[in-house]
N, C-alpha and C positions, 0 to 999 in steps of 0.2 A: 684197798686201792687208794692211792694218792693221799695216805695219812699225812705225810710230812707237808706236802703242798697245802693240804686243806688246813692243817693246824697253823701254818705260817700265814696264810692268807687271812684266816679268821682273826689271828692276832693283829695282823697289819690293819685290817679294816675296822678293828675295834678302836683304834687309836684316832680315827678321824673325828675332828670336832668342826664347829662352825654353825652359823644360822643364816637363814635367808638365801644368801648366795655363797657358794663355795669359793673361798679366796684362793688366789694362786698358791700361797704358802700351805694352805690346807691340802690342796691337790698334790703339791710337791712332796709333802710329808707322807701322804698315803702312798703315792707311787713309788717313793723311795723304798718303802717296806715291801710293796708288791714286787718290785724288781728283785730285791734280795731273796724273797720267797721263791720266785721262779728260777733264779740262778741256783739256789740250793737244791731245787728239785731236779737239777741237771737239764734244764731246758736250754736249748742252743742260744748263745747270747744274741745272735742276730734276730731270733724270733722273739726274745725278751724285749729288745729295743723296739721292734715294730709294734708289739703288743702294748707296751707302756705308752708309746706316743698315740696310739689310737684311743686308748682309754683317756689320756689327757685331752685329746680333742673333744671327746664326749662331754668332759666335765668342766672345762674352763669357761667361767662366766655363766654356768647354767644355773638357773633359779631352781630351788628345791621345790618339787611338786607338793601340792597340799596333802597332808597326811603322811608325808615321808620325812625322815630325819636326814641329816647330812650323811651319816654312815650308810643308811639305806640307799641313798642316792648313788653313792660310790659303788656299793655292792651291786646295784642294778647295772651300772655301767660296766663293771668287771664281768659280771655274768654275761651280758650281751656280747661282750668281745670274746669271752671264752667260747661261746657258742660259735661265733664266727671263726675263731681260731681252730676249733675242732672240726669245722667243716659243715656244720648244720645238717648232718646226716641223720636220716631215719629210714634208710633203705637197706634191705637185706640183699638177697641174690637177685640179679637181673636175668630173667629167663629169655632165651632166644624166641622169636616169633615162630620160627620153624625149628623143631627139635632135630638133633640134640643141642642142649646148652653145654658148652664145653668151658670149664673153669680151669685155668692153668695156675697152680700155686707155685710161687717162686720165693727164694729166700735163702738165708745162710744155714749151714749145718747146726742143728741144735735149736733152731727157732721154733720148732713144734709143728712143722708142716704135715707130718705123717698123721699125727693125732688130729690135727685140724682138718685134714682131708675127710676123715670118717665123721667128725663133728659136723662138717658142712654137709656131708651126705645125708645124715640124720635130720638136719635142718631142711634140706630139700624134701625128704620124705614127709616131714610134718606138713610141708606145702603141697602134699598129694602128688609128688613126683616120684619117679623110679630111678634112683641114683646108682652109678657105678664108680668105683675108685680104681685108679690105674697106677701101678708102681713103676716109676721111671728112674729111680735113684739106683742105677745098676752099679755104681761104684761102691755102694754099701749094701751088699746082699741082705744084711740084717734089717735095713730099712724096709726093703720089699717084703721080707717075712713078717716084720712088725705089722705093716699095713694089711697083709693077708690075714693075720691072726685077728686083728681088731675088726676087720670087715666081717670075717666069719662070725665073730662073737656077736656083732650087731645085725647079722643077716643082711649085709650089703654086698652087692655084686662086686666081684674083684677080677682084675685082669692085669697080667704082666707078660714078660717074655724075655727073649734075648736078641741081641743085634742092635741096630740103630734105634734110638729112642723115638725117632719119627715114624719108623715102621711099626714099632710096638703101639704107639698112639693111634696110628691108622687102623691097626688091627683091632684095638679097642672100640673104635667107632663102628667098625663092621659088626663086632660082637654086640655092641649096644643096640644096633638096628635090628639084629637077629632076635635079641631077647626082649626088646621093648624098653630098654633103659633110655630115659630122655634127658638125664643130666650126667655128664661125664666129668669127673674131677681128676685132673692130672697132678700126681705128686712127683715133681721134678727133683733133680739132683741138687744137693746143697754143697757149699764149701765152707771153709773156715773164714774165707774173705771173698769179696766179689772180684774174681779174676777173669781174664779174657776168655779162657777156655770154657768156663761156665756160661758166660754171656753168649758166646758163639753157639753153644749147644741150644740154649733157649731161643735164640733168634731163628735157627734152623727149624726148630720145632714149630714156631709160630708161622713160618712160611709154608710149611707142609700141612698144617692142621688149621682149620677155621676156628680159631679160639674166640668164644664169646666175650670172656673177660680174663685178664691177667691180674692176679691178686698177689701182692707182696705179703708174706707171712713174717712178722717181726716180733722178736722178743721185747716185751714191755720194759725190761730192765736194760735195754740197749743204751739209753741215756744219750749222750752227746753223738755217739756213733750212729744214731738213728738218721741224722741229717745226711752223712756220707752214704749210708745204705739206701736211703730213699732216692738220693740223687743219681746214684750209680744204676740202680735198676730202672728208675724212670727214664734216664737218657738212653740207655743201651737196649733195653727190652721193650719199654712202655708199659705203663701200669694203668689199671682202671679202678684200683681200690687197695685198701690195706686192711689186714686182719692183725690185731695186736693180741699176742698170746701172754699167758702168765700174769694177767692183770691182778689176780688175787695175791700175787707175791710182790707186787710193785708198790712201795709206799711213797714213791716220789712223783712219778707221772711225767717225767721228762720227755720220754719217747712219744707219748700221746700228743703232747703239745708241740713237738717238733717235726713229727712225720708229715702232718697235714701240709705244712709249708714246703718241706723238703721234696716230697713226692708230688705235690700238686694235686693229690687225690684224697678223697675222704676216707676216714677210718670206717670201715663197713661193719666189722664184727669185733667183739672183744672175747677172748678166752678167759673164763672166770674160775676154772677149776679143772680137775683131772677127769671128772666124769664125762661120758660121751655127750650128755646133754648140756654140758657147761660151756655153751657158745651163745652169746646174746648179740642182738643187733646193737651197734654202738650208736645210741641216740644222743647226739651232741648236747641237746639242751638238758637232758636228764643227767648226763655225766657232769656237765657244768654245775648243775645244782648240787650234785654229790660233793664235788671239789670244794664248794663254798659252804658245806655243812648243812645245806637245805634239805638233804635227803632225796629220795626218789620213790615216793610212795606208789606211783603208778606202776613202775616196774615190779615193786614188791608185790602188788596186788595181782599183776599178771602172772608172776612166778608162783604165787600161792594158788591161783585158780587152776594152773596146769599141773601142779605137784601134789595138791592135797586130795585126800579122799573126802568128797563133799558130804557123803552120807555119815561118815564117822565124825567129821567136823561139826555137822549139824547136831548130832547126838551130844558131843562135848558142850557145844554152845547151850543146848537145852539144860543140861545139868548145871553149867555155870550160871545161867539165869535163875535157876532154881536154888542156887546157893549150896549145891551138893557136890562140889568138887572133891573126888577122891584120888588116890594115887594111880589108879588105872587110867583115869582121865588125864592126869598130869603126865603119865608116860606116853599116852597117845599124842599129847601136845608136843612133847620133846621130839618124838619120832617124826611127827609131821613137819616140825620146824627143820630138823636135819635133812628131810627129803627135799627141801628147797635149796640145798647147796650148803656152802660153808656158812657157819654162824656169823662170822666176821663180815661176809658178804651181805648177809641179810641186815645186820646192824648199819652198814654203810648206807642202806636205802632208807633208814629212819631219820627224820629230822632230829639233829642232836645225837646221832648214832655214835659219834666220836666220844662225846661225854659218857655215853652209855658203856662203851667199851672200856673206858677208863675205870668205871665202877667194877668191872669184872676183875680188876686188879692187875691187868697187863699180862696175865698168864694165858696159856694155851686154852682158849675158850672151848675148842672141840674136846679136849681132854677133860676139861672140867664138866662138860655136859655128859660125856661118857661115864665119868665117875658118879654123877647124879643118877644116871640110868642104872648103873650097877647096884646102887644103894636100893633103888625102888624094887629091882628084880630080887634082891635078897630078902624082901618082905614076903610074908605068907599072904595068900589071897585075902583072908579076913583082915589082915593089917592094912593092906592096900585099900580095902573097901571102907574100913573104919580106923583111920589114923589115930584116933583117940585112944585105941588100945595099946599104943606103943608107949611102954613105960621104960625105966632105966635098963632093966635086964634085957628087954627086947631090943633096945638101942645098941646095947653091947653085942648081942648076938648078930644083928644086922650089920654092924661094922665089921665083925669077924668074917661074916659071909661075903662081904663086898670088898675086903681088903683095904678098909678105910678106918678112920677113927670115929668114936662116938660123937666128937664135935662135928664131923662132917655130916653125920646123920642128923644132928641137930639143925644144921643149916638147911638141909633138905626140908625138914619139918617146917622150919620158919618160912621157907620160901613158898611151901604149899599154903601155909596160914595167910601169907600175903596175897596169894592168888584167890584164896577163899574170900578174904575181904573184898577183893576186886569183883569176885563173882556176885556178892550180895549187892554191890553198887550197880553192876550191870543189870541185875534183875529189876532195878528201879529206873533204868534209863532206856530210851528208845534204841532200837537196833542200829548198830554202827558197822560200817565196813572197814575191815582193816585188822591190825594186830595190836589193839589197844593194850592188851595185857602185858606185852613183852617188856616195856620199861619197868613195870612193877616187879616182874619176875627177877630182874637184875637189880633193880634199885632198892629192894627190900629183901629181908631174909637173912641179913647179917653177913659178915665176911665177904667172900668173893661172890656169893650168890644173892 
Protein backbone atom coordinates (compact mmCIF):
# COMPACT_ATOMS: atom_id res chain seq x y z
CA UNK A 1 0.00 0.00 0.00
CA UNK A 2 1.26 3.50 -0.95
CA UNK A 3 4.67 2.22 -2.15
CA UNK A 4 5.09 4.92 -4.81
CA UNK A 5 3.99 7.76 -2.55
CA UNK A 6 6.07 6.46 0.34
CA UNK A 7 9.20 6.14 -1.79
CA UNK A 8 8.81 9.61 -3.32
CA UNK A 9 8.10 11.34 -0.01
CA UNK A 10 11.00 9.58 1.68
CA UNK A 11 13.32 10.69 -1.12
CA UNK A 12 11.93 14.24 -1.02
CA UNK A 13 12.39 14.59 2.72
CA UNK A 14 15.92 13.19 2.53
CA UNK A 15 16.95 16.24 0.52
CA UNK A 16 16.08 18.75 3.24
CA UNK A 17 19.05 20.61 4.73
CA UNK A 18 19.49 23.53 7.11
CA UNK A 19 20.34 24.30 10.70
CA UNK A 20 18.70 26.16 13.56
CA UNK A 21 15.85 27.74 11.59
CA UNK A 22 14.40 26.30 8.42
CA UNK A 23 15.05 28.93 5.77
CA UNK A 24 12.34 29.72 3.19
CA UNK A 25 14.48 28.20 0.42
CA UNK A 26 14.82 24.96 2.43
CA UNK A 27 11.06 24.79 2.88
CA UNK A 28 10.42 25.59 -0.80
CA UNK A 29 12.81 22.86 -1.95
CA UNK A 30 11.23 20.25 0.31
CA UNK A 31 7.66 21.18 -0.57
CA UNK A 32 8.41 21.19 -4.30
CA UNK A 33 9.41 17.53 -3.99
CA UNK A 34 6.42 16.75 -1.76
CA UNK A 35 4.07 18.35 -4.31
CA UNK A 36 5.51 16.24 -7.13
CA UNK A 37 5.30 13.09 -5.03
CA UNK A 38 1.62 13.69 -4.28
CA UNK A 39 0.73 14.51 -7.88
CA UNK A 40 2.51 11.38 -9.12
CA UNK A 41 0.49 9.39 -6.58
CA UNK A 42 -2.66 10.61 -8.40
CA UNK A 43 -3.81 12.86 -5.56
CA UNK A 44 -6.25 15.53 -6.76
CA UNK A 45 -4.38 18.76 -7.55
CA UNK A 46 -6.69 20.86 -5.33
CA UNK A 47 -5.96 18.56 -2.41
CA UNK A 48 -2.23 18.78 -3.15
CA UNK A 49 -2.30 22.58 -3.17
CA UNK A 50 -4.18 22.74 0.12
CA UNK A 51 -1.89 20.16 1.73
CA UNK A 52 1.35 21.86 0.66
CA UNK A 53 0.20 25.28 1.88
CA UNK A 54 -0.76 23.87 5.27
CA UNK A 55 2.65 22.20 5.65
CA UNK A 56 4.33 25.45 4.60
CA UNK A 57 2.44 27.32 7.31
CA UNK A 58 3.68 24.81 9.89
CA UNK A 59 7.31 25.15 8.79
CA UNK A 60 7.95 28.75 7.84
CA UNK A 61 10.25 30.39 10.40
CA UNK A 62 9.91 27.51 12.85
CA UNK A 63 12.86 26.83 15.15
CA UNK A 64 14.05 23.25 15.13
CA UNK A 65 13.24 21.56 18.43
CA UNK A 66 16.13 20.29 20.56
CA UNK A 67 17.12 16.80 19.53
CA UNK A 68 15.53 17.10 16.07
CA UNK A 69 17.26 17.68 12.75
CA UNK A 70 15.88 19.81 9.93
CA UNK A 71 14.65 16.75 7.99
CA UNK A 72 12.99 15.36 11.11
CA UNK A 73 11.20 18.67 11.64
CA UNK A 74 9.84 18.53 8.09
CA UNK A 75 8.84 14.89 8.48
CA UNK A 76 6.93 15.73 11.66
CA UNK A 77 5.06 18.55 9.92
CA UNK A 78 4.22 16.35 6.91
CA UNK A 79 3.12 13.52 9.22
CA UNK A 80 0.82 15.81 11.21
CA UNK A 81 -0.78 17.16 8.04
CA UNK A 82 -1.18 13.67 6.60
CA UNK A 83 -3.10 12.67 9.73
CA UNK A 84 -5.32 15.73 9.30
CA UNK A 85 -5.81 15.06 5.59
CA UNK A 86 -6.75 11.42 6.21
CA UNK A 87 -9.33 12.52 8.75
CA UNK A 88 -7.86 11.64 12.13
CA UNK A 89 -10.07 8.53 12.19
CA UNK A 90 -9.77 5.64 14.63
CA UNK A 91 -13.46 4.67 14.66
CA UNK A 92 -14.98 1.46 13.39
CA UNK A 93 -18.73 0.92 13.14
CA UNK A 94 -21.03 3.27 15.00
CA UNK A 95 -23.81 1.24 16.52
CA UNK A 96 -27.32 2.62 17.09
CA UNK A 97 -28.43 3.24 20.67
CA UNK A 98 -31.53 1.16 19.97
CA UNK A 99 -31.07 -1.80 17.58
CA UNK A 100 -31.00 -2.54 14.79
CA UNK A 101 -27.98 -0.67 13.43
CA UNK A 102 -28.61 -0.25 9.69
CA UNK A 103 -25.56 0.33 7.48
CA UNK A 104 -26.22 1.20 3.84
CA UNK A 105 -23.28 0.53 1.53
CA UNK A 106 -23.21 2.62 -1.66
CA UNK A 107 -20.72 2.86 -4.51
CA UNK A 108 -20.00 2.04 -8.12
CA UNK A 109 -20.13 -1.39 -9.72
CA UNK A 110 -16.89 -3.29 -9.14
CA UNK A 111 -15.85 -1.32 -6.07
CA UNK A 112 -16.15 -4.38 -3.83
CA UNK A 113 -19.43 -3.62 -2.02
CA UNK A 114 -20.61 -7.23 -1.91
CA UNK A 115 -17.47 -8.71 -0.36
CA UNK A 116 -17.18 -5.67 1.92
CA UNK A 117 -20.72 -6.28 3.21
CA UNK A 118 -19.69 -9.72 4.48
CA UNK A 119 -16.37 -8.42 5.84
CA UNK A 120 -18.26 -5.71 7.72
CA UNK A 121 -20.67 -8.33 9.07
CA UNK A 122 -17.74 -10.35 10.43
CA UNK A 123 -16.31 -7.19 12.00
CA UNK A 124 -19.66 -6.59 13.76
CA UNK A 125 -19.69 -10.20 14.92
CA UNK A 126 -16.24 -9.76 16.45
CA UNK A 127 -17.79 -6.84 18.34
CA UNK A 128 -20.32 -9.38 19.76
CA UNK A 129 -23.22 -8.33 17.50
CA UNK A 130 -25.49 -10.50 15.35
CA UNK A 131 -25.26 -9.26 11.75
CA UNK A 132 -27.44 -9.79 8.69
CA UNK A 133 -26.55 -8.91 5.08
CA UNK A 134 -29.24 -7.87 2.60
CA UNK A 135 -28.87 -8.21 -1.19
CA UNK A 136 -30.45 -5.22 -2.95
CA UNK A 137 -28.51 -5.22 -6.25
CA UNK A 138 -31.44 -6.65 -8.19
CA UNK A 139 -30.14 -5.54 -11.59
CA UNK A 140 -27.27 -7.99 -11.17
CA UNK A 141 -28.68 -11.30 -9.90
CA UNK A 142 -25.12 -12.62 -9.78
CA UNK A 143 -24.32 -10.02 -7.10
CA UNK A 144 -27.19 -11.23 -4.90
CA UNK A 145 -26.09 -14.84 -5.42
CA UNK A 146 -22.48 -13.95 -4.60
CA UNK A 147 -23.60 -12.28 -1.38
CA UNK A 148 -25.69 -15.32 -0.45
CA UNK A 149 -22.80 -17.73 -1.05
CA UNK A 150 -20.31 -15.60 0.92
CA UNK A 151 -22.79 -15.17 3.78
CA UNK A 152 -23.50 -18.91 3.96
CA UNK A 153 -19.78 -19.69 3.93
CA UNK A 154 -19.20 -17.38 6.90
CA UNK A 155 -22.47 -18.36 8.63
CA UNK A 156 -23.89 -14.83 8.39
CA UNK A 157 -27.66 -14.30 8.12
CA UNK A 158 -28.78 -13.38 4.60
CA UNK A 159 -31.94 -11.81 3.20
CA UNK A 160 -33.12 -10.69 -0.24
CA UNK A 161 -36.27 -10.83 -2.37
CA UNK A 162 -38.00 -9.32 -5.36
CA UNK A 163 -39.87 -6.10 -6.01
CA UNK A 164 -38.95 -2.60 -4.84
CA UNK A 165 -35.69 -2.38 -2.91
CA UNK A 166 -37.43 -0.35 -0.18
CA UNK A 167 -39.87 -3.21 0.42
CA UNK A 168 -37.07 -5.79 0.50
CA UNK A 169 -35.14 -3.70 3.03
CA UNK A 170 -38.25 -3.26 5.19
CA UNK A 171 -38.80 -7.02 5.07
CA UNK A 172 -35.17 -7.54 6.11
CA UNK A 173 -35.71 -5.38 9.20
CA UNK A 174 -38.76 -7.46 10.16
CA UNK A 175 -36.73 -10.64 9.68
CA UNK A 176 -33.89 -9.19 11.76
CA UNK A 177 -36.30 -8.38 14.60
CA UNK A 178 -37.69 -11.91 14.43
CA UNK A 179 -34.28 -13.64 14.47
CA UNK A 180 -32.50 -11.25 16.83
CA UNK A 181 -30.06 -9.76 14.31
CA UNK A 182 -29.02 -6.32 15.58
CA UNK A 183 -26.81 -5.13 12.68
CA UNK A 184 -28.32 -5.02 9.16
CA UNK A 185 -25.98 -4.30 6.24
CA UNK A 186 -27.62 -3.25 2.97
CA UNK A 187 -25.67 -4.11 -0.19
CA UNK A 188 -27.22 -1.66 -2.66
CA UNK A 189 -27.01 -1.55 -6.46
CA UNK A 190 -23.97 -0.19 -8.24
CA UNK A 191 -23.48 1.38 -11.65
CA UNK A 192 -20.54 1.99 -13.92
CA UNK A 193 -20.98 5.68 -13.08
CA UNK A 194 -23.04 7.76 -10.65
CA UNK A 195 -26.24 8.35 -12.66
CA UNK A 196 -29.55 9.93 -11.63
CA UNK A 197 -31.46 6.63 -11.61
CA UNK A 198 -29.04 5.13 -9.10
CA UNK A 199 -29.13 8.20 -6.87
CA UNK A 200 -32.95 8.32 -6.91
CA UNK A 201 -33.13 4.66 -5.83
CA UNK A 202 -30.75 5.29 -2.92
CA UNK A 203 -32.62 8.42 -1.84
CA UNK A 204 -35.96 6.52 -1.85
CA UNK A 205 -34.37 3.76 0.21
CA UNK A 206 -33.11 6.20 2.83
CA UNK A 207 -36.55 7.84 3.07
CA UNK A 208 -38.22 4.50 3.79
CA UNK A 209 -35.59 2.95 6.06
CA UNK A 210 -34.08 4.47 9.22
CA UNK A 211 -30.44 4.18 8.13
CA UNK A 212 -27.88 4.54 10.92
CA UNK A 213 -24.97 5.17 8.57
CA UNK A 214 -24.49 5.52 4.82
CA UNK A 215 -20.99 4.42 3.83
CA UNK A 216 -19.34 4.88 0.43
CA UNK A 217 -17.35 1.84 -0.74
CA UNK A 218 -14.63 2.99 -3.15
CA UNK A 219 -11.83 1.24 -4.99
CA UNK A 220 -8.47 2.52 -3.71
CA UNK A 221 -7.17 2.60 -7.29
CA UNK A 222 -9.83 5.15 -8.31
CA UNK A 223 -7.25 7.95 -8.27
CA UNK A 224 -8.45 11.33 -9.59
CA UNK A 225 -12.01 10.02 -10.06
CA UNK A 226 -12.26 9.64 -6.27
CA UNK A 227 -13.04 13.35 -5.97
CA UNK A 228 -15.98 13.24 -8.42
CA UNK A 229 -17.23 10.03 -6.83
CA UNK A 230 -17.09 11.39 -3.28
CA UNK A 231 -18.77 14.66 -4.28
CA UNK A 232 -21.56 12.91 -6.22
CA UNK A 233 -22.60 10.53 -3.45
CA UNK A 234 -22.02 13.11 -0.72
CA UNK A 235 -24.28 15.71 -2.33
CA UNK A 236 -27.06 13.44 -3.60
CA UNK A 237 -27.32 10.72 -0.96
CA UNK A 238 -25.34 11.98 2.04
CA UNK A 239 -22.45 10.05 3.54
CA UNK A 240 -21.26 9.18 7.04
CA UNK A 241 -17.97 7.57 6.11
CA UNK A 242 -15.88 5.82 3.47
CA UNK A 243 -14.49 2.30 3.09
CA UNK A 244 -11.51 1.96 0.74
CA UNK A 245 -11.15 -1.48 -0.85
CA UNK A 246 -8.14 -3.09 -2.55
CA UNK A 247 -5.59 -1.17 -0.51
CA UNK A 248 -3.25 -4.14 -0.91
CA UNK A 249 -3.18 -3.52 -4.66
CA UNK A 250 -2.77 0.27 -4.56
CA UNK A 251 0.83 1.46 -4.78
CA UNK A 252 -0.03 5.14 -5.15
CA UNK A 253 -2.61 6.10 -2.53
CA UNK A 254 -4.24 8.99 -4.42
CA UNK A 255 -7.81 7.98 -3.56
CA UNK A 256 -7.07 7.73 0.16
CA UNK A 257 -5.67 11.25 0.22
CA UNK A 258 -8.42 12.73 -1.98
CA UNK A 259 -11.63 11.13 -0.69
CA UNK A 260 -11.51 12.69 2.77
CA UNK A 261 -11.68 16.17 1.25
CA UNK A 262 -14.09 15.24 -1.55
CA UNK A 263 -16.67 13.46 0.62
CA UNK A 264 -16.22 15.49 3.77
CA UNK A 265 -16.16 12.22 5.71
CA UNK A 266 -13.46 10.11 7.32
CA UNK A 267 -12.16 6.89 5.80
CA UNK A 268 -13.46 4.37 8.31
CA UNK A 269 -12.13 1.04 7.02
CA UNK A 270 -9.59 -0.28 4.56
CA UNK A 271 -9.84 -3.58 2.69
CA UNK A 272 -6.39 -5.17 2.75
CA UNK A 273 -6.93 -8.50 0.96
CA UNK A 274 -9.40 -11.06 -0.33
CA UNK A 275 -9.89 -13.03 2.88
CA UNK A 276 -13.08 -12.37 4.90
CA UNK A 277 -11.04 -11.04 7.81
CA UNK A 278 -9.06 -8.59 5.63
CA UNK A 279 -10.85 -5.43 6.77
CA UNK A 280 -9.08 -3.02 9.12
CA UNK A 281 -10.13 0.14 10.88
CA UNK A 282 -8.47 2.92 8.90
CA UNK A 283 -6.49 4.62 11.68
CA UNK A 284 -5.17 7.81 10.11
CA UNK A 285 -2.15 8.26 12.36
CA UNK A 286 -0.91 4.73 11.72
CA UNK A 287 -1.52 4.98 7.97
CA UNK A 288 0.39 8.29 7.85
CA UNK A 289 3.31 6.56 9.56
CA UNK A 290 3.24 3.79 6.96
CA UNK A 291 3.24 6.32 4.12
CA UNK A 292 6.35 7.99 5.54
CA UNK A 293 8.13 4.64 5.98
CA UNK A 294 7.89 4.71 9.78
CA UNK A 295 6.01 1.42 9.91
CA UNK A 296 2.99 0.55 12.02
CA UNK A 297 4.16 -1.80 14.73
CA UNK A 298 1.01 -1.40 16.85
CA UNK A 299 -1.22 -2.72 14.05
CA UNK A 300 1.26 -5.51 13.39
CA UNK A 301 1.17 -6.60 17.04
CA UNK A 302 -2.64 -6.44 17.10
CA UNK A 303 -2.86 -8.54 13.94
CA UNK A 304 -0.36 -11.04 15.35
CA UNK A 305 -2.24 -11.37 18.63
CA UNK A 306 -5.52 -12.09 16.84
CA UNK A 307 -4.08 -14.46 14.21
CA UNK A 308 -1.34 -16.47 15.90
CA UNK A 309 -1.65 -19.64 17.92
CA UNK A 310 -0.25 -18.39 21.22
CA UNK A 311 0.64 -21.82 22.59
CA UNK A 312 2.44 -22.79 19.40
CA UNK A 313 4.21 -19.41 19.26
CA UNK A 314 5.35 -19.79 22.87
CA UNK A 315 6.85 -23.22 22.10
CA UNK A 316 8.72 -21.86 19.08
CA UNK A 317 10.01 -18.95 21.17
CA UNK A 318 11.22 -21.38 23.86
CA UNK A 319 13.19 -23.32 21.25
CA UNK A 320 14.48 -20.09 19.72
CA UNK A 321 15.84 -18.96 23.06
CA UNK A 322 17.42 -22.35 23.60
CA UNK A 323 19.17 -22.01 20.22
CA UNK A 324 17.43 -25.15 18.94
CA UNK A 325 15.57 -23.90 15.87
CA UNK A 326 14.77 -26.77 13.48
CA UNK A 327 12.82 -26.80 10.23
CA UNK A 328 9.58 -27.82 11.95
CA UNK A 329 9.84 -24.60 13.96
CA UNK A 330 10.78 -22.70 10.81
CA UNK A 331 7.70 -24.09 9.04
CA UNK A 332 5.51 -23.07 11.98
CA UNK A 333 6.83 -19.51 11.78
CA UNK A 334 6.19 -19.31 8.04
CA UNK A 335 2.61 -20.55 8.42
CA UNK A 336 1.86 -18.22 11.31
CA UNK A 337 3.25 -15.29 9.34
CA UNK A 338 1.02 -16.18 6.37
CA UNK A 339 -2.02 -16.40 8.65
CA UNK A 340 -1.58 -12.69 9.39
CA UNK A 341 -2.44 -11.76 5.79
CA UNK A 342 -0.30 -10.93 2.79
CA UNK A 343 3.42 -10.83 3.48
CA UNK A 344 3.75 -7.48 1.74
CA UNK A 345 1.08 -6.07 4.06
CA UNK A 346 3.06 -7.29 7.07
CA UNK A 347 6.27 -5.75 5.73
CA UNK A 348 4.48 -2.42 5.24
CA UNK A 349 3.93 -2.31 9.01
CA UNK A 350 7.62 -2.73 9.82
CA UNK A 351 9.80 0.39 10.13
CA UNK A 352 11.96 0.30 7.01
CA UNK A 353 9.67 -2.31 5.49
CA UNK A 354 10.09 -0.84 2.00
CA UNK A 355 13.81 -1.50 2.15
CA UNK A 356 13.10 -4.98 3.45
CA UNK A 357 10.83 -5.71 0.47
CA UNK A 358 13.54 -4.57 -1.91
CA UNK A 359 15.85 -7.20 -0.37
CA UNK A 360 13.36 -9.88 -1.39
CA UNK A 361 14.28 -8.94 -4.94
CA UNK A 362 11.05 -7.36 -6.18
CA UNK A 363 9.59 -10.80 -6.88
CA UNK A 364 6.26 -12.26 -5.83
CA UNK A 365 6.98 -12.63 -2.13
CA UNK A 366 3.97 -14.89 -1.53
CA UNK A 367 5.23 -17.23 -4.26
CA UNK A 368 8.75 -17.22 -2.79
CA UNK A 369 7.42 -18.10 0.67
CA UNK A 370 5.31 -20.87 -0.87
CA UNK A 371 8.40 -22.29 -2.55
CA UNK A 372 10.30 -22.17 0.74
CA UNK A 373 7.44 -24.08 2.39
CA UNK A 374 7.47 -26.72 -0.39
CA UNK A 375 11.21 -27.28 0.13
CA UNK A 376 10.77 -27.83 3.86
CA UNK A 377 7.85 -30.22 3.28
CA UNK A 378 10.05 -32.25 0.91
CA UNK A 379 12.45 -32.99 3.77
CA UNK A 380 12.04 -36.15 5.84
CA UNK A 381 11.08 -35.74 9.52
CA UNK A 382 14.66 -36.54 10.65
CA UNK A 383 16.03 -33.92 8.21
CA UNK A 384 13.63 -31.27 9.51
CA UNK A 385 14.60 -32.11 13.09
CA UNK A 386 18.35 -32.27 12.37
CA UNK A 387 19.21 -30.02 9.37
CA UNK A 388 22.90 -30.90 9.72
CA UNK A 389 22.04 -34.30 8.15
CA UNK A 390 21.32 -32.64 4.79
CA UNK A 391 24.29 -33.31 2.52
CA UNK A 392 24.66 -32.85 -1.25
CA UNK A 393 22.70 -35.97 -2.21
CA UNK A 394 19.86 -35.08 0.14
CA UNK A 395 19.76 -31.54 -1.24
CA UNK A 396 19.32 -32.86 -4.76
CA UNK A 397 16.53 -35.19 -3.62
CA UNK A 398 14.76 -32.37 -1.76
CA UNK A 399 15.04 -30.14 -4.83
CA UNK A 400 13.48 -32.83 -7.05
CA UNK A 401 10.67 -33.40 -4.55
CA UNK A 402 9.80 -29.71 -4.31
CA UNK A 403 10.22 -28.88 -8.00
CA UNK A 404 13.09 -26.49 -7.28
CA UNK A 405 16.86 -26.33 -7.77
CA UNK A 406 19.58 -27.39 -5.28
CA UNK A 407 20.58 -23.72 -5.10
CA UNK A 408 17.07 -22.93 -3.79
CA UNK A 409 17.50 -25.58 -1.11
CA UNK A 410 20.84 -24.00 -0.19
CA UNK A 411 19.13 -20.62 0.27
CA UNK A 412 16.57 -22.15 2.64
CA UNK A 413 19.34 -23.77 4.65
CA UNK A 414 21.20 -20.46 4.86
CA UNK A 415 18.04 -18.65 5.91
CA UNK A 416 17.56 -21.20 8.69
CA UNK A 417 21.20 -20.72 9.75
CA UNK A 418 20.61 -16.96 9.94
CA UNK A 419 17.58 -17.55 12.17
CA UNK A 420 19.63 -19.99 14.27
CA UNK A 421 22.21 -17.26 14.90
CA UNK A 422 19.40 -14.91 15.85
CA UNK A 423 18.01 -17.58 18.17
CA UNK A 424 21.30 -17.73 20.06
CA UNK A 425 21.32 -13.92 20.38
CA UNK A 426 17.71 -13.95 21.64
CA UNK A 427 18.66 -16.49 24.27
CA UNK A 428 21.03 -13.92 25.78
CA UNK A 429 18.62 -10.96 25.60
CA UNK A 430 15.57 -9.94 27.66
CA UNK A 431 12.17 -10.89 26.26
CA UNK A 432 10.88 -8.56 23.55
CA UNK A 433 7.46 -8.10 22.05
CA UNK A 434 7.23 -8.08 18.29
CA UNK A 435 8.68 -9.80 15.23
CA UNK A 436 12.34 -9.00 15.68
CA UNK A 437 13.50 -11.96 13.62
CA UNK A 438 11.70 -11.05 10.41
CA UNK A 439 14.32 -8.60 9.08
CA UNK A 440 17.02 -11.21 9.61
CA UNK A 441 14.97 -13.82 7.77
CA UNK A 442 14.99 -11.65 4.64
CA UNK A 443 18.23 -9.79 5.19
CA UNK A 444 20.38 -12.90 5.39
CA UNK A 445 20.49 -16.30 3.80
CA UNK A 446 21.71 -15.19 0.37
CA UNK A 447 19.83 -14.53 -2.83
CA UNK A 448 16.24 -13.49 -2.50
CA UNK A 449 15.82 -15.00 0.97
